[in-house]
DSSP file (Angstrom, degrees, kcal/mol; ACC not computed):
  #  RESIDUE AA STRUCTURE BP1 BP2  ACC     N-H-->O    O-->H-N    N-H-->O    O-->H-N    TCO  KAPPA ALPHA  PHI   PSI    X-CA   Y-CA   Z-CA
    1    1 A M              0   0    0      0, 0.0     5,-0.1     0, 0.0     6,-0.1   0.000 360.0 360.0 360.0 130.2  100.4  105.1   95.0
    2    2 A S    >   -     0   0    0      1,-0.1     3,-1.5     4,-0.1     0, 0.0  -0.221 360.0 -97.3 -76.1 171.5  101.6  108.5   93.7
    3    3 A Q  G >  S+     0   0    0      1,-0.3     3,-0.8     2,-0.1     6,-0.2   0.832 125.0  56.5 -57.3 -33.2  103.0  111.3   95.9
    4    4 A N  G 3  S+     0   0    0      1,-0.2    -1,-0.3     5,-0.1    -2,-0.0   0.648 107.1  49.0 -75.8 -14.4   99.5  112.9   95.8
    5    5 A T  G <  S+     0   0    0     -3,-1.5    -1,-0.2     4,-0.1    -2,-0.1  -0.167  74.2 144.7-121.3  41.3   97.8  109.8   97.2
    6    6 A T    <>  -     0   0    0     -3,-0.8     4,-2.9     1,-0.1     5,-0.2  -0.315  66.7-103.8 -67.9 161.7  100.0  108.9  100.2
    7    7 A I  H  > S+     0   0    0      1,-0.2     4,-2.6     2,-0.2     5,-0.2   0.896 123.0  55.0 -54.3 -41.4   98.2  107.4  103.2
    8    8 A Y  H  > S+     0   0    0      1,-0.2     4,-1.5     2,-0.2    -1,-0.2   0.944 111.3  42.7 -59.0 -49.2   98.6  110.8  105.0
    9    9 A N  H  > S+     0   0    0      1,-0.2     4,-2.4     2,-0.2    -2,-0.2   0.914 112.8  53.2 -64.4 -42.7   96.8  112.7  102.1
   10   10 A L  H  X S+     0   0    0     -4,-2.9     4,-2.3     1,-0.2    -1,-0.2   0.908 104.7  55.0 -60.3 -41.4   94.2  110.0  101.7
   11   11 A E  H  < S+     0   0    0     -4,-2.6     4,-0.3    -5,-0.2    -1,-0.2   0.895 110.1  46.9 -60.0 -38.9   93.3  110.2  105.4
   12   12 A N  H >< S+     0   0    0     -4,-1.5     3,-1.0     1,-0.2    -1,-0.2   0.898 112.2  50.2 -67.5 -40.5   92.8  114.0  105.0
   13   13 A Y  H 3< S+     0   0    0     -4,-2.4    -2,-0.2     1,-0.2    -1,-0.2   0.831 106.0  56.3 -66.4 -32.3   90.7  113.4  101.8
   14   14 A F  T 3< S+     0   0    0     -4,-2.3    10,-3.4    -5,-0.2    11,-0.9   0.449  90.6  91.9 -85.3   0.7   88.4  110.8  103.5
   15   15 A G  S <  S-     0   0    0     -3,-1.0     8,-0.2    -4,-0.3     5,-0.1  -0.177  96.4 -53.4 -80.1-177.8   87.4  113.1  106.4
   16   16 A P        +     0   0    0      0, 0.0     2,-0.3     0, 0.0     5,-0.2  -0.229  69.4 161.1 -57.1 145.6   84.3  115.4  106.3
   17   17 A S        -     0   0    0      3,-2.2     6,-0.1    -3,-0.1     3,-0.0  -0.882  56.3 -84.0-152.5-178.4   84.0  117.7  103.3
   18   18 A A  S    S+     0   0    0     -2,-0.3     3,-0.2     1,-0.2    -1,-0.0   0.783 128.9  44.2 -64.8 -27.0   81.6  119.8  101.3
   19   19 A F  S    S+     0   0    0      1,-0.3     2,-0.3     2,-0.1    -1,-0.2   0.695 125.7  28.2 -92.7 -20.9   80.6  116.7   99.4
   20   20 A S        -     0   0    0      1,-0.1    -3,-2.2    -5,-0.1     3,-0.4  -0.803  63.2-169.6-143.6  96.7   80.3  114.3  102.3
   21   21 A A  S    S+     0   0    0     -2,-0.3    -1,-0.1     1,-0.3    -2,-0.1   0.851  93.1  40.4 -56.8 -37.3   79.4  116.0  105.6
   22   22 A E  S    S-     0   0    0      1,-0.2     4,-0.4    -6,-0.1     3,-0.3   0.727 103.6-145.1 -82.8 -21.8   80.1  112.8  107.6
   23   23 A G        -     0   0    0     -3,-0.4    -8,-0.2    -8,-0.2    -1,-0.2  -0.275  28.5 -81.4  78.2-175.4   83.2  111.9  105.6
   24   24 A F  S    S+     0   0    0    -10,-3.4   109,-2.4     1,-0.1    -9,-0.2   0.439 117.9  69.0-106.6  -4.3   84.3  108.3  104.8
   25   25 A M  S >  S-     0   0    0    -11,-0.9     3,-1.4    -3,-0.3   111,-0.2   0.642  78.8-167.3 -90.0 -16.4   86.0  107.5  108.1
   26   26 A G  T 3   -     0   0    0     -4,-0.4   109,-0.3     1,-0.2    -1,-0.2  -0.308  59.9 -40.2  63.1-148.0   82.7  107.5  110.1
   27   27 A Y  T 3  S+     0   0    0    107,-1.2    -1,-0.2   106,-0.1   108,-0.2   0.306  96.5 137.9 -93.2   8.6   83.2  107.5  113.9
   28   28 A D    <   -     0   0    0     -3,-1.4   105,-0.1   106,-1.1     7,-0.0  -0.325  42.0-161.8 -60.6 127.2   86.1  105.0  113.5
   29   29 A S        +     0   0    0     -2,-0.1    -1,-0.2     2,-0.0     2,-0.1   0.538  61.2 101.1 -87.5  -7.0   89.0  106.0  115.8
   30   30 A R  S    S-     0   0    0     -5,-0.1     2,-0.1     1,-0.1   103,-0.0  -0.404  79.5-109.8 -74.2 154.0   91.5  103.9  113.8
   31   31 A S     >  -     0   0    0      1,-0.1     4,-2.6    -2,-0.1     5,-0.2  -0.353  31.5-105.7 -74.0 164.5   93.8  105.5  111.4
   32   32 A L  H  > S+     0   0    0      1,-0.2     4,-2.7     2,-0.2     5,-0.2   0.915 123.1  52.9 -57.4 -43.4   93.3  105.0  107.7
   33   33 A K  H  > S+     0   0    0      1,-0.2     4,-2.6     2,-0.2    -1,-0.2   0.905 109.5  48.4 -60.1 -42.6   96.3  102.6  107.6
   34   34 A E  H  > S+     0   0    0      2,-0.2     4,-2.9     1,-0.2     5,-0.3   0.913 111.3  50.2 -64.5 -42.6   94.8  100.6  110.5
   35   35 A I  H  X S+     0   0    0     -4,-2.6     4,-2.4     2,-0.2     5,-0.2   0.954 114.0  44.3 -60.2 -50.1   91.4  100.4  108.8
   36   36 A I  H  X S+     0   0    0     -4,-2.7     4,-2.3     1,-0.2    -2,-0.2   0.919 116.2  46.8 -61.9 -45.1   92.9   99.2  105.5
   37   37 A N  H  X S+     0   0    0     -4,-2.6     4,-2.3    -5,-0.2    -1,-0.2   0.900 113.1  47.8 -66.9 -40.8   95.2   96.7  107.2
   38   38 A E  H  X S+     0   0    0     -4,-2.9     4,-2.1     2,-0.2    -1,-0.2   0.903 113.2  47.9 -67.8 -40.2   92.6   95.2  109.4
   39   39 A D  H  X S+     0   0    0     -4,-2.4     4,-2.2    -5,-0.3    -2,-0.2   0.897 112.1  50.3 -65.9 -39.1   90.1   94.8  106.5
   40   40 A A  H  X S+     0   0    0     -4,-2.3     4,-2.3    -5,-0.2    -2,-0.2   0.902 109.8  50.3 -64.0 -41.0   92.9   93.2  104.4
   41   41 A A  H  X S+     0   0    0     -4,-2.3     4,-2.4     2,-0.2    -1,-0.2   0.887 109.3  51.8 -63.9 -38.7   93.7   90.8  107.2
   42   42 A Q  H  X S+     0   0    0     -4,-2.1     4,-2.0     2,-0.2    -2,-0.2   0.914 109.7  48.9 -64.5 -42.3   90.0   89.9  107.5
   43   43 A L  H  X>S+     0   0    0     -4,-2.2     5,-2.3     2,-0.2     4,-0.6   0.896 110.9  50.7 -63.1 -40.1   89.8   89.2  103.8
   44   44 A K  H ><5S+     0   0    0     -4,-2.3     3,-0.9     1,-0.2    -2,-0.2   0.919 109.6  50.1 -63.4 -43.4   92.9   87.0  104.0
   45   45 A E  H 3<5S+     0   0    0     -4,-2.4    -1,-0.2     1,-0.3    -2,-0.2   0.861 111.4  48.6 -62.5 -35.9   91.4   85.1  106.9
   46   46 A L  H 3<5S-     0   0    0     -4,-2.0    -1,-0.3    -5,-0.2    -2,-0.2   0.534 111.7-125.8 -80.5  -6.7   88.2   84.6  104.9
   47   47 A R  T <<5S+     0   0    0     -3,-0.9     2,-0.3    -4,-0.6    -3,-0.2   0.921  70.1 114.1  59.6  48.1   90.4   83.4  101.9
   48   48 A T      < -     0   0    0     -5,-2.3     2,-0.3     4,-0.0    -1,-0.2  -0.863  55.4-129.4-136.9 173.5   88.9   85.9   99.5
   49   49 A S     >  -     0   0    0     -2,-0.3     4,-2.0     1,-0.1     5,-0.2  -0.841  22.8-118.0-125.9 161.2   90.2   88.9   97.6
   50   50 A I  H  > S+     0   0    0     -2,-0.3     4,-3.1     1,-0.2     5,-0.3   0.910 114.6  57.5 -59.9 -42.4   89.2   92.5   97.0
   51   51 A G  H  > S+     0   0    0      1,-0.2     4,-2.4     2,-0.2    -1,-0.2   0.904 107.4  45.0 -57.4 -44.6   88.8   91.7   93.3
   52   52 A S  H  > S+     0   0    0      2,-0.2     4,-1.9     1,-0.2    -1,-0.2   0.877 114.8  48.8 -70.5 -35.6   86.3   88.9   93.9
   53   53 A I  H  X S+     0   0    0     -4,-2.0     4,-2.7     2,-0.2     5,-0.2   0.957 114.6  44.6 -65.4 -50.2   84.3   91.0   96.3
   54   54 A V  H  X S+     0   0    0     -4,-3.1     4,-2.8     1,-0.2     5,-0.2   0.913 112.2  52.4 -62.2 -43.9   84.2   94.0   94.0
   55   55 A E  H  X S+     0   0    0     -4,-2.4     4,-1.9    -5,-0.3    -1,-0.2   0.931 113.8  42.7 -59.0 -47.0   83.4   92.0   91.0
   56   56 A A  H  X S+     0   0    0     -4,-1.9     4,-2.3     2,-0.2    -2,-0.2   0.921 115.6  47.9 -67.7 -43.7   80.4   90.3   92.7
   57   57 A L  H  X S+     0   0    0     -4,-2.7     4,-2.8     1,-0.2    -2,-0.2   0.886 111.1  51.5 -65.7 -37.5   79.1   93.5   94.3
   58   58 A R  H  X S+     0   0    0     -4,-2.8     4,-2.6    -5,-0.2    -1,-0.2   0.896 109.3  51.2 -64.6 -39.2   79.4   95.4   91.0
   59   59 A S  H  X S+     0   0    0     -4,-1.9     4,-2.2    -5,-0.2    -2,-0.2   0.913 112.2  45.7 -63.5 -43.6   77.4   92.6   89.3
   60   60 A I  H  X S+     0   0    0     -4,-2.3     4,-2.6     2,-0.2     5,-0.2   0.931 112.4  52.0 -64.1 -45.5   74.7   92.8   92.0
   61   61 A Y  H  X S+     0   0    0     -4,-2.8     4,-2.7     1,-0.2    -2,-0.2   0.932 111.0  47.1 -55.9 -49.1   74.7   96.6   91.7
   62   62 A T  H  X S+     0   0    0     -4,-2.6     4,-2.2     1,-0.2    -1,-0.2   0.910 112.5  48.4 -62.9 -44.6   74.2   96.5   88.0
   63   63 A A  H  X S+     0   0    0     -4,-2.2     4,-0.8     1,-0.2    -1,-0.2   0.912 114.6  45.9 -63.5 -42.0   71.4   93.9   88.1
   64   64 A A  H ><>S+     0   0    0     -4,-2.6     3,-0.6     1,-0.2    18,-0.5   0.897 110.6  53.4 -67.7 -39.9   69.6   95.9   90.7
   65   65 A E  H ><5S+     0   0    0     -4,-2.7     3,-1.3    -5,-0.2    -2,-0.2   0.902 108.1  50.5 -60.6 -41.8   70.1   99.2   88.9
   66   66 A Q  H 3<5S+     0   0    0     -4,-2.2    -1,-0.2     1,-0.2    -2,-0.2   0.698  98.3  68.0 -70.9 -19.2   68.6   97.7   85.7
   67   67 A A  T <<5S-     0   0    0     -4,-0.8     3,-0.3    -3,-0.6    -1,-0.2   0.477 101.9-131.6 -81.6  -2.1   65.5   96.4   87.7
   68   68 A L  T < 5S-     0   0    0     -3,-1.3    -3,-0.1    -4,-0.2    -2,-0.1   0.936  70.7 -38.5  53.7  61.3   64.4  100.0   88.2
   69   69 A E  S   <S+     0   0    0     -5,-0.5    -1,-0.2     1,-0.2    -4,-0.1   0.700 107.8 125.9  63.9  23.6   63.7  100.0   92.0
   70   70 A T        -     0   0    0     -6,-0.4    -1,-0.2    -3,-0.3    12,-0.2  -0.946  69.1-107.4-106.3 130.4   62.2   96.5   91.9
   71   71 A P        -     0   0    0      0, 0.0     2,-0.4     0, 0.0    10,-0.2  -0.262  31.2-151.7 -58.9 141.8   63.8   94.0   94.3
   72   72 A V  E     -A   80   0A   0      8,-2.8     8,-2.2   -12,-0.0     2,-0.5  -0.956   5.6-141.3-116.7 133.9   66.1   91.4   92.7
   73   73 A L  E     -A   79   0A   0     -2,-0.4     2,-0.5     6,-0.2     6,-0.2  -0.825  12.4-169.4 -98.0 130.7   66.6   88.0   94.3
   74   74 A F  E  >  -A   78   0A   0      4,-3.7     4,-1.7    -2,-0.5     3,-0.5  -0.976  65.0 -36.8-117.7 115.6   70.0   86.3   94.1
   75   75 A G  T  4 S-     0   0    0     -2,-0.5    77,-0.1     1,-0.2    76,-0.0  -0.401 104.4 -52.1  66.1-148.0   69.9   82.7   95.2
   76   76 A E  T  4 S+     0   0    0     75,-0.2    -1,-0.2    -3,-0.1    76,-0.1   0.664 133.1  28.7 -98.0 -18.7   67.5   82.0   98.0
   77   77 A A  T  4 S+     0   0    0     -3,-0.5    32,-3.6    71,-0.1     2,-0.5   0.541  95.1  86.1-124.3  -7.9   68.5   84.6  100.6
   78   78 A I  E  <  +AB  74 108A   0     -4,-1.7    -4,-3.7    30,-0.2     2,-0.4  -0.859  45.7 177.0-107.3 125.6   70.0   87.7   99.0
   79   79 A T  E     -AB  73 107A   0     28,-2.5    28,-3.1    -2,-0.5     2,-0.4  -0.929   5.8-169.4-121.0 150.4   67.9   90.6   97.7
   80   80 A A  E     -AB  72 106A   0     -8,-2.2    -8,-2.8    -2,-0.4     2,-0.4  -1.000   5.2-176.9-138.7 139.0   69.0   93.8   96.2
   81   81 A I  E     - B   0 105A   0     24,-1.9    24,-2.8    -2,-0.4     2,-0.4  -0.999  16.2-144.1-136.1 135.3   67.1   97.0   95.4
   82   82 A H  E     - B   0 104A   0    -18,-0.5     2,-0.6    -2,-0.4    22,-0.3  -0.823   4.7-158.4-101.9 134.7   68.6  100.0   93.7
   83   83 A Y  E     - B   0 103A   0     20,-3.4    20,-2.2    -2,-0.4     2,-0.2  -0.954  18.0-141.2-112.7 115.0   67.6  103.5   94.6
   84   84 A E        -     0   0    0     -2,-0.6     2,-0.4    18,-0.2    20,-0.0  -0.500  19.5-176.9 -77.7 139.9   68.3  106.0   91.9
   85   85 A S        -     0   0    0     -2,-0.2    16,-0.5     2,-0.1    17,-0.5  -0.997  26.3-119.0-133.6 138.7   69.5  109.5   92.7
   86   86 A R  S    S+     0   0    0     -2,-0.4     2,-0.1    15,-0.1     0, 0.0  -0.474  71.0  18.7 -75.2 146.4   70.2  112.2   90.1
   87   87 A G  S    S-     0   0    0     -2,-0.2    14,-1.7    13,-0.0     2,-0.3  -0.265  76.9 -85.7  96.5-177.3   73.6  113.6   89.7
   88   88 A T  E     -D  100   0B   0     12,-0.2    12,-0.2    13,-0.1    -2,-0.0  -0.849  19.0-145.5-130.5 164.5   77.2  112.6   90.6
   89   89 A I  E     -D   99   0B   0     10,-2.8    10,-2.6    -2,-0.3     2,-0.1  -0.998  24.1-124.1-130.1 135.9   79.6  112.9   93.5
   90   90 A P  E     -D   98   0B   0      0, 0.0     8,-0.3     0, 0.0     7,-0.0  -0.463  30.8-102.6 -77.0 152.2   83.3  113.4   93.1
   91   91 A S        -     0   0    0      6,-2.8     5,-0.2     2,-0.2     4,-0.1  -0.413  29.4-122.3 -60.4 147.4   85.8  111.1   94.6
   92   92 A P  S    S+     0   0    0      0, 0.0    -1,-0.1     0, 0.0   -77,-0.1   0.689  97.0  83.2 -68.3 -14.8   87.2  112.6   97.8
   93   93 A V  S >  S-     0   0    0      4,-0.1     3,-1.7     3,-0.1    -2,-0.2  -0.808  95.4-113.0 -90.8 118.5   90.6  112.2   96.1
   94   94 A P  T 3  S+     0   0    0      0, 0.0    -1,-0.1     0, 0.0   -81,-0.0  -0.189  98.1  13.0 -53.5 135.7   91.3  115.1   93.8
   95   95 A G  T 3  S+     0   0    0     -4,-0.1     3,-0.1     1,-0.1    -2,-0.0   0.610  92.8 116.9  76.5  12.6   91.4  114.2   90.1
   96   96 A D  S <  S-     0   0    0     -3,-1.7    -1,-0.1     1,-0.3    -3,-0.1   0.280  75.5-110.5 -99.9   9.4   89.9  110.7   90.8
   97   97 A G        -     0   0    0     -6,-0.1    -6,-2.8    -4,-0.1     2,-0.3  -0.194  27.9 -82.6  95.1 174.3   86.7  111.2   88.8
   98   98 A T  E     -D   90   0B   0     -8,-0.3     2,-0.3    -3,-0.1   -10,-0.0  -0.880  35.8-156.2-121.4 156.5   83.0  111.5   89.6
   99   99 A Y  E     -D   89   0B   0    -10,-2.6   -10,-2.8    -2,-0.3    -2,-0.0  -0.964  26.4 -96.6-137.5 146.5   80.5  108.7   90.3
  100  100 A Q  E     -D   88   0B   0     -2,-0.3    20,-0.4   -12,-0.2   -12,-0.2  -0.255  28.7-135.2 -58.9 148.2   76.7  108.3   90.1
  101  101 A K        +     0   0    0    -14,-1.7   -15,-0.1   -16,-0.5    -1,-0.1   0.599  64.9 116.3 -84.4 -12.4   74.8  108.9   93.4
  102  102 A G        -     0   0    0    -17,-0.5     2,-0.4   -15,-0.3   -18,-0.2  -0.128  48.6-156.2 -58.1 154.9   72.5  105.9   93.2
  103  103 A E  E     -B   83   0A   0    -20,-2.2   -20,-3.4    15,-0.1     2,-0.5  -0.988   9.9-147.1-137.3 147.0   72.8  103.2   95.8
  104  104 A T  E     -BC  82 117A   0     13,-2.9    13,-2.9    -2,-0.4     2,-0.6  -0.952   9.6-150.6-114.4 127.0   72.0   99.5   96.0
  105  105 A H  E     -BC  81 116A   0    -24,-2.8   -24,-1.9    -2,-0.5     2,-0.6  -0.867  13.4-166.4 -96.8 119.8   70.9   98.0   99.3
  106  106 A I  E     -BC  80 115A   0      9,-3.0     9,-2.4    -2,-0.6     2,-0.4  -0.937   7.3-169.6-112.4 120.2   71.9   94.3   99.4
  107  107 A T  E     -BC  79 114A   0    -28,-3.1   -28,-2.5    -2,-0.6     2,-0.9  -0.921  22.1-148.5-118.8 133.8   70.2   92.3  102.2
  108  108 A D  E >>  -B   78   0A   0      5,-2.8     4,-2.3    -2,-0.4     3,-0.8  -0.870  13.6-164.0 -93.5 104.2   70.9   88.8  103.4
  109  109 A K  T 34 S+     0   0    0    -32,-3.6    -1,-0.2    -2,-0.9   -31,-0.1   0.762  82.5  65.2 -64.0 -24.6   67.5   87.6  104.5
  110  110 A A  T 34 S+     0   0    0    -33,-0.3    -1,-0.2     1,-0.2   -32,-0.1   0.865 122.6  13.8 -67.8 -36.5   69.0   84.8  106.5
  111  111 A N  T <4 S-     0   0    0     -3,-0.8    -2,-0.2     2,-0.2    -1,-0.2   0.452  98.5-121.6-120.2  -2.3   70.7   87.0  109.0
  112  112 A G     <  +     0   0    0     -4,-2.3     2,-0.2     1,-0.3    -3,-0.2   0.475  60.1 146.0  78.6   2.1   69.1   90.4  108.3
  113  113 A K        -     0   0    0     -5,-0.5    -5,-2.8    -6,-0.0     2,-0.4  -0.524  27.6-167.8 -76.2 138.6   72.4   92.2  107.4
  114  114 A T  E     -C  107   0A   0     -7,-0.2     2,-0.4    -2,-0.2    -7,-0.2  -0.986   7.1-168.9-125.9 136.4   72.3   94.9  104.8
  115  115 A I  E     -C  106   0A   0     -9,-2.4    -9,-3.0    -2,-0.4     2,-0.5  -0.937  15.4-140.4-118.0 150.0   75.2   96.6  103.0
  116  116 A V  E     -C  105   0A   0     23,-0.4     2,-0.4    -2,-0.4   -11,-0.2  -0.943  18.4-166.4-112.3 125.7   74.8   99.7  100.9
  117  117 A V  E     +C  104   0A   0    -13,-2.9   -13,-2.9    -2,-0.5    22,-0.1  -0.932   9.7 174.2-118.0 133.8   76.9   99.8   97.7
  118  118 A T     >  -     0   0    0     -2,-0.4     4,-2.3   -15,-0.2     5,-0.2  -0.885  45.4-109.7-126.7 161.1   77.5  102.8   95.5
  119  119 A P  H  > S+     0   0    0      0, 0.0     4,-2.0     0, 0.0     5,-0.1   0.891 121.3  51.0 -57.0 -37.4   79.8  103.3   92.5
  120  120 A L  H  > S+     0   0    0    -20,-0.4     4,-2.7     2,-0.2     5,-0.2   0.917 107.8  50.7 -67.4 -42.2   82.0  105.4   94.6
  121  121 A S  H  > S+     0   0    0      1,-0.2     4,-2.0     2,-0.2    -1,-0.2   0.909 110.7  49.6 -63.6 -38.8   82.3  102.9   97.4
  122  122 A L  H  X S+     0   0    0     -4,-2.3     4,-2.7     1,-0.2    -1,-0.2   0.902 110.8  50.6 -64.3 -39.4   83.2  100.2   94.9
  123  123 A H  H  X S+     0   0    0     -4,-2.0     4,-3.2    -5,-0.2     5,-0.5   0.927 109.3  50.0 -62.4 -45.4   85.9  102.5   93.4
  124  124 A L  H  X S+     0   0    0     -4,-2.7     6,-2.0     1,-0.2     4,-1.6   0.873 113.9  45.8 -64.0 -36.7   87.4  103.2   96.9
  125  125 A I  H  X S+     0   0    0     -4,-2.0     4,-1.4     4,-0.3    -2,-0.2   0.951 117.4  43.2 -67.4 -49.3   87.5   99.5   97.7
  126  126 A E  H  < S+     0   0    0     -4,-2.7    -2,-0.2    -5,-0.2    -3,-0.2   0.913 125.3  30.4 -66.1 -45.1   89.0   98.6   94.3
  127  127 A K  H  < S+     0   0    0     -4,-3.2    -3,-0.2    -5,-0.2    -1,-0.2   0.877 136.7  20.2 -85.6 -38.8   91.5  101.4   94.0
  128  128 A Y  H  < S-     0   0    0     -4,-1.6    -3,-0.2    -5,-0.5    -2,-0.2   0.426  92.7-122.8-114.0  -0.7   92.5  102.1   97.6
  129  129 A R     <  +     0   0    0     -4,-1.4     2,-0.7    -5,-0.3    -4,-0.3   0.809  64.8 145.6  60.9  30.3   91.4   98.9   99.4
  130  130 A F        +     0   0    0     -6,-2.0    -1,-0.2     1,-0.1    -2,-0.1  -0.882  32.1 176.5-109.6 108.6   89.3  101.2  101.6
  131  131 A F        -     0   0    0     -2,-0.7     9,-2.0     1,-0.2    -1,-0.1   0.398  55.8-108.5 -86.9   1.2   86.0   99.7  102.7
  132  132 A Q        -     0   0    0      7,-0.2  -107,-0.2    -8,-0.1    -1,-0.2   0.149  40.9 -68.8  81.3 160.7   85.4  103.0  104.7
  133  133 A G    >   -     0   0    0   -109,-2.4     3,-2.1     1,-0.1     6,-0.2  -0.333  57.5 -83.8 -82.0 160.5   85.5  103.4  108.5
  134  134 A R  T 3  S+     0   0    0      1,-0.3  -107,-1.2  -108,-0.1  -106,-1.1  -0.365 117.9  29.1 -59.2 137.2   83.0  102.1  111.1
  135  135 A G  T 3  S+     0   0    0      1,-0.4    -1,-0.3  -109,-0.3  -109,-0.2   0.267  85.4 128.7  91.4 -12.2   80.1  104.3  111.4
  136  136 A S    X   -     0   0    0     -3,-2.1     3,-1.8  -111,-0.2    -1,-0.4  -0.610  64.2-132.7 -72.3 134.9   80.3  105.5  107.8
  137  137 A P  T 3  S+     0   0    0      0, 0.0   -21,-0.2     0, 0.0    -1,-0.1   0.721 106.1  44.2 -63.0 -17.3   76.8  105.1  106.2
  138  138 A Y  T 3  S+     0   0    0     -5,-0.1     2,-0.2   -23,-0.1   -20,-0.2   0.129  77.8 137.4-114.6  20.7   78.5  103.5  103.2
  139  139 A R    <   -     0   0    0     -3,-1.8     2,-0.8    -6,-0.2   -23,-0.4  -0.495  42.7-151.8 -65.2 132.6   81.0  101.2  105.0
  140  140 A V        -     0   0    0     -9,-2.0   -25,-0.1    -2,-0.2    -1,-0.1  -0.906  13.8-140.8-106.3 101.9   81.0   97.8  103.3
  141  141 A D     >  -     0   0    0     -2,-0.8     4,-2.6     1,-0.2     5,-0.2  -0.477   7.8-141.2 -64.4 123.3   81.9   95.4  106.0
  142  142 A P  H  > S+     0   0    0      0, 0.0     4,-2.6     0, 0.0    -1,-0.2   0.880  98.7  48.8 -56.9 -41.3   84.3   92.8  104.4
  143  143 A E  H  > S+     0   0    0      2,-0.2     4,-2.5     1,-0.2     5,-0.2   0.923 112.3  47.7 -67.5 -42.1   82.9   89.8  106.2
  144  144 A S  H  > S+     0   0    0      2,-0.2     4,-1.9     1,-0.2    -1,-0.2   0.908 113.3  49.0 -62.8 -41.4   79.2   90.8  105.4
  145  145 A A  H  X S+     0   0    0     -4,-2.6     4,-2.8     1,-0.2    -2,-0.2   0.923 110.8  50.4 -62.9 -43.7   80.2   91.3  101.8
  146  146 A W  H  X S+     0   0    0     -4,-2.6     4,-3.1    -5,-0.2     5,-0.2   0.907 107.6  53.2 -60.8 -43.2   82.0   87.9  101.7
  147  147 A E  H  X S+     0   0    0     -4,-2.5     4,-2.0     2,-0.2    -1,-0.2   0.904 112.2  45.5 -59.5 -41.5   78.9   86.2  103.2
  148  148 A I  H  X S+     0   0    0     -4,-1.9     4,-2.1     2,-0.2     5,-0.2   0.946 113.8  47.9 -65.8 -49.0   76.8   87.6  100.4
  149  149 A V  H  X S+     0   0    0     -4,-2.8     4,-2.0     1,-0.2    -2,-0.2   0.909 111.8  50.9 -59.5 -43.1   79.2   86.8   97.7
  150  150 A K  H  X S+     0   0    0     -4,-3.1     4,-1.9     1,-0.2    -1,-0.2   0.909 108.7  51.4 -62.2 -43.0   79.6   83.2   99.0
  151  151 A K  H  < S+     0   0    0     -4,-2.0     4,-0.4    -5,-0.2    -1,-0.2   0.874 114.4  41.5 -65.7 -37.4   75.9   82.7   99.1
  152  152 A I  H  < S+     0   0    0     -4,-2.1     3,-0.3     1,-0.2    -1,-0.2   0.773 114.4  52.8 -82.0 -22.9   75.3   83.8   95.5
  153  153 A S  H  < S+     0   0    0     -4,-2.0    -2,-0.2    -5,-0.2    -1,-0.2   0.791 101.3  60.4 -77.7 -28.2   78.4   82.0   94.3
  154  154 A D     <        0   0    0     -4,-1.9    -1,-0.2     1,-0.2    -2,-0.2   0.649 360.0 360.0 -72.5 -14.9   77.3   78.7   95.9
  155  155 A K              0   0    0     -4,-0.4    -1,-0.2    -3,-0.3    -2,-0.1   0.459 360.0 360.0 -89.2 360.0   74.2   78.7   93.7
């Protein structure tokens, strides 16, 4: 992490801003470091990695995006639908690029859990190990993501 992307700076960047009124921390009272460490511990306990989660979610995102707002079935229990939005949103970290606004809703029909994946959320997970705080509309719960990845990988 460069001097410009220390945990302290990132925590400031992930708060409410002109581009994200709610910010990326949600109502979570934990510090950014605590969020990242607790999510990492959960992934370790589940015996999975950020790389495998991001790779699978990106694959689902791409397939759903190409289906043009038509639900896509993965295995027997996972559905994904992409909702297109025009334009881009910048990363909250200065100089970190811009990302398409579209979002993919991935639902596990077996338990009713849905996660929402965006190009920006995948970037934040991949680059900063940040799944976002509890209460953030785009938080990707690591365990829910793992359950989805496991179900489509088992097929």
